[in-house]
N, C-alpha and C positions, 0 to 999 in steps of 0.2 A: 504494500500500500504506500502511495506517495505521501509525503508530509503535506499537511493542509492546515489552513486557519480560516476562521470566519467570524463575522459579527453581524448583528442585525441592528444597525445604528439609527433606527427611526421608530416612530410611534405610528402604529397602524390601527385604524378603526374600520370595522366592517358591519354593515347591517342596513336595512331599510330605514330611510330618513336620517342616516348618519351625517348627512350634510348639515343637520341642525347643530352638530357639535363644532362647526367652524368657529363661531365666536369664542367658545371656550378654549379651543386650541390656540387661537390668535392671541388671546390674553396672555399666554405664556411667553410670547415674544414682545408684548407691549409695543406694537407697531404704531407709528404716527399715521402712516398711509400705506394702503395695499395696492399693488398692481395686479389686476386680474388679466391673465393671458389666455386667449381662447381663439375661436374662429367664427366666421360669419354663419356657417352651417348650424352651429350650436346656438348662436344668437337667434337665428330664424326658428329653430325648434323650441325656443323658449327656455332652454337649459341655462343660458347665461343669466337670464332674469331670475331664475330660481335661486341661483347663488347670490345675486345682488340683493334679493329680498331677504335672504338669511343674514347677509352682512349688514343690512340696515339695522338689525337688532343690536349689533355691536357698537354702533356709533362711530366706528373707525372710518376715516376718509378713504376714498378709493378712486383709482384711475383704471381705465380698461384699454387693452390693445386686442382687437378682434380680427386682425387681418393676417393671421398665421395661415400659411398654405400647406397642402399635404406633404410636400417635400421642402421644408423651410430652408431659406437661404441665408448666407452670410449677411446680405443686405437687410433682411428682416431682423436678424439678431442685432445689428447695429442700430436699426430704427427703434427697437424696443428698449435697448440699453439707454439710448438718448432720452426716451420718454421716462424711463425709470429714474434717471438722474434729475431731469428738469421738474418732474412731478413731486419730488421729495419722498418717493416711496422708500420703504425700508423692509418690505416683506412681499413675497410673490405667492399668488394662487395660480396654479397651472390647471386649467380645466380642459379636458379633451382626451384625445388619443395620444400617440407618441409625439406628434408634431408640436403641440403647445408645450409639452413637457420638455422636449429637446430644446426648444427655444428658452424656456424658463431656466433650465440648467446653464445654458450658455450665457444668458443675461446675468444669472447669479454669479458666474465667474467674473465677467467683465466689469460688473458694477462694483465688485470688491477689489479686483486686481488690475483692471485696465487692459489695454492692448486690443488685439483682434482675436477672434475665436480661432483663427487659423494658427495662431502661435501656441495654442494648447493642444493641437492634434497629437494623438498618440497616447501613451500610458503615463499616468501619474505626473502630469506637468502642472497640476493645480496646486499652488503652494500651501493652501490651508482651507479652512471652512469657508463656504460661500454664503450668500444671502439666504435667509430661511425661506424654504419653499414648502407650500402645502399642495400636494398633488391630488387631484380629484379625477379619476379616470371615467371616461364615458364610453369606452369600448372594453370588451373582454378579449384583449388581444396583445397589446404591446408590453404590458408589465412594466412600463417605463416609470411608474410611480415608485418602484423598488429597485431600480437598476442604476448602475454606475456609469452609464453611457449617455452621450449626447451626440446625435448624428445630424450634421448640417451640410447642405449642398453648396458647394463652391461653383457657382454658375460660370465663372470665367474659365474653369477647367473641366466642366462637366464631370465633377468629382464629388463624391460624398465623403466628407472627412468625419472621423470619429474621435471624440474626446472620451478617454476612459480614466476615471478616478473615483475612488470610494468616497471622496470628499464632496461629490456632487449628488449623492443620493438625497432625494427630498427628505426634509426633517420629519414631515408628517405625510401620511397617506390616508385618504378618506374614501372608502369603497362603498358606494351606495348603489345597490342593484336597481333601484328605481330609475337611475339615470341611463340604464341600458335597455329598458323595456321597449323603447321606441326606436331602436336601431333599425335601419333599413336591412333587408334580408342579405343583400350582397355584402354589406359591411360586416354584418354578424358572421357570415361565412368566411370571408378573407381574413378578418382579424382573429377569428377563432382558430383557423388553421395556423396562423402566425404564432399564436400562443402554444399550440401543440408542437410546432417546430422548435420553439424556444426550449421546451422541456425535452424533446427528442434529441436535439443537438447537444444540450448540456449533459444528457444522460450517457451519450456515447463519446463525449469529449475526452481528449487526453488530459484535460485539467479537472476531470470529475473527482469528487471525494465522497465519503459517506454522507456528509452534510448535503451537498448538492444533489446526490442521488435520492435522498429522502424527499427533498423538495420536488425533484423532477418526477419521481414515481407517483407522488400524490397528485401532481398536476396532470400527468397522463391519465390517471384513474378518473379524475373529475372531468377533464376535457373529453376523453374518449367516450365516456358514457353519456355526455350531455351536448356535444357539439351539434349533432343532428337535431334533437328535439328543440334546442334553443334557436337554431337557424330556422326551423320550421315555424316556431311560435315564440317570439321574443317576450311575450307576456307569460310564458311558462316560468313561474317564479323560482321553482326548485332548480330548473336548468340554468336560469340566469345567475342565480347565486353560485352555483357550482362553477360556471364558466368564469365569473369574475374572480372567485378565489383561486381557481385553477390557473388563471392567467397570472395572478400575483405570485403564486408558488413557482411557476415557471420562470418568472422574472428574477426571483431570488436565486433560483438554480443557476441561471446563466450569468448572473452578476458575479458568481463565484467560480463557475466552471468554464466560462466562455461558450462560444458557439462553434460554427464550423463552416464548411464550404458553401452551404446554402446561403447564409447571410453574407459571406464575403462576396459571392457572385451576384446577389440580388441588389446590393447597393449601386453598382455600376448600371444595372438595368434601369433602376429608378432614376439615376442621375442623367443618363443619356436619353431616356425615352419618357420620363415622367410617369412611369408605371407605379401604381400603388404598391407599397412595400409588401403587404400581405399577399397580393396577387403574384408579384415577382417570386417571392419565396415559395408559394404553392406550386408554381410551374416548374421550378428548379428542383424541388424536393425528390421526385422519383428517380431522376437521373443521378443525383448525388447519393441517394440510398444504394443504388446499384453499384456505383463506384466504390462506396465505402464497405460493401458487403464482405470484401476480402479481409477486412480488419475486424469483423464482428466476432465477439467472444460470448455469444449467447444472449446479448441484449436485444437483438432484433425480435426474437421470439417473445420476450417480455413486453416490448412495445406493442407488438402485434396483438397480444392477448388483451391489452388495455384498450386499444382503439378499434378492434375489428367489429364489424356490423353484426355478425352472428354470435350466438352465445355458446358457452361450453369451451372446453380446452381444445387447443389446436393439436392436430395429429400430423406426424411426418412433416414438421415445419421445415421450410427452406426459405432463405431470405427473400426470394422472389415473391413469396406470399405477402410480405409486408408492402412491397412495391405495388402489387396489384390492389391491395386494400387502399392504398393512397390514391391510386388512379380512380377507384370506384368512388372515393370521397370527393375528389375533384369533379367527377362527372355528376354526382348528386347535386353539387352546388353550382354547376354550370361554369366552372373555371377552366380555361383552355389548357390543353396539354402541351402546346408548343410556344416557344418564345416568338416565333414568326407571327403567331396570332396576335401578339402584343406590339408588332411593328419592328421587332429587332431585325437588323440587317447583317448579313454575313461579313461585310467589309469592316464593320465596327468591332467585331469580336476580339481581334488582337488588342485593341485599346481597352476594351472592357476587362479583358483578362489581366492586363498589366495593372489596372486599378485594383482588381480583386486581390492580386498578390500583395498589395500594400496593407491588407487587412490583417490584424493580429489573429483573427479567427482561423486563418489558414493553418497556423501553427498548432491550433487546438483540434483540428480535424483528425479523426482517428486514423485515416490513411494519409501518408505523406503525399504532398501534392506539388507539382511544378506548374509553371505558367502554361506549358504545352498541355498538361492534363486539363487545366481550366478551359483552355481553348477548345479542346475536344468535347468537353462536357457541354459548352455553349453550342458548338456545331451540332451535337447530337439532338438538340432541341429546336433546330431550325427546320 
């Protein structure tokens, strides 16, 4: 067993109407002004107003930034950082999926230490604690409320940069399943598969430990049993609660075990073609599973038994059975099988592969990988 360490350096609250705890949590930070970071979709859905109504009870002043995009850019981070400073805010609420939380983490760094977010790319370059963040997820997928990553798009280079530091994990996470009851079906499907991939990649990662395994296995159990019923009916409260907690456990797992080739390869797809992160991950997953099968030490069968559609134990298991199960899940949700269906072009593959190789997740992948391997995986999906 490899040496390992872990901590859970935050306060997490789960339950229906748990957003009502926001004033109580904020009192611990004694903020003069809060910056709420979210997006226009959640404003239109009325979710932003729900949070503002709760904050009204606290009497704390607030400012909002609601123009976060699905693949947030360096420019957006700079805009929000400027607003944070000029508004006099000293605390952040990140409301949404991974994008508002990625922006909040980046702003939390720059507001405290200055510079450009590009200067913090890589591992553990954040010098100390950042601005306090309260993360409120509105999808059961990213797990960003408990992770040590911020992923930001550098549009000048068509590149997604990753900042990794345990100092940027939000100080508080509030998981209220009522906020995901109204998710569109397509979003529930793609973010749900993303959460499943977080747990799966963490479970087979070379950085896995008994701690991350415990989180990943519970996540796979919850997500595997509930992703289909939740996608079919987002008002299924039992399934919604399971997906939200499963996503959170998966986030903790990969925060300490890292991910693998799926995530390393999906970031360039999103950067070059604007494809939603969960969709890119979903399309890449079967090919990466086949590639990594050579390195499997029995974990594929465990994963398969958690997520398979049929009940009962598997018989005569071979890794291809897990791949076929994933294909069936993608078909159930109407997610394409090929990158070409997402607009990916053959001539861009070498550039995407070069960017994928910059990801630290390549080193955590269970099978050693070269740039040529990444190119062949991309080509196999065109």
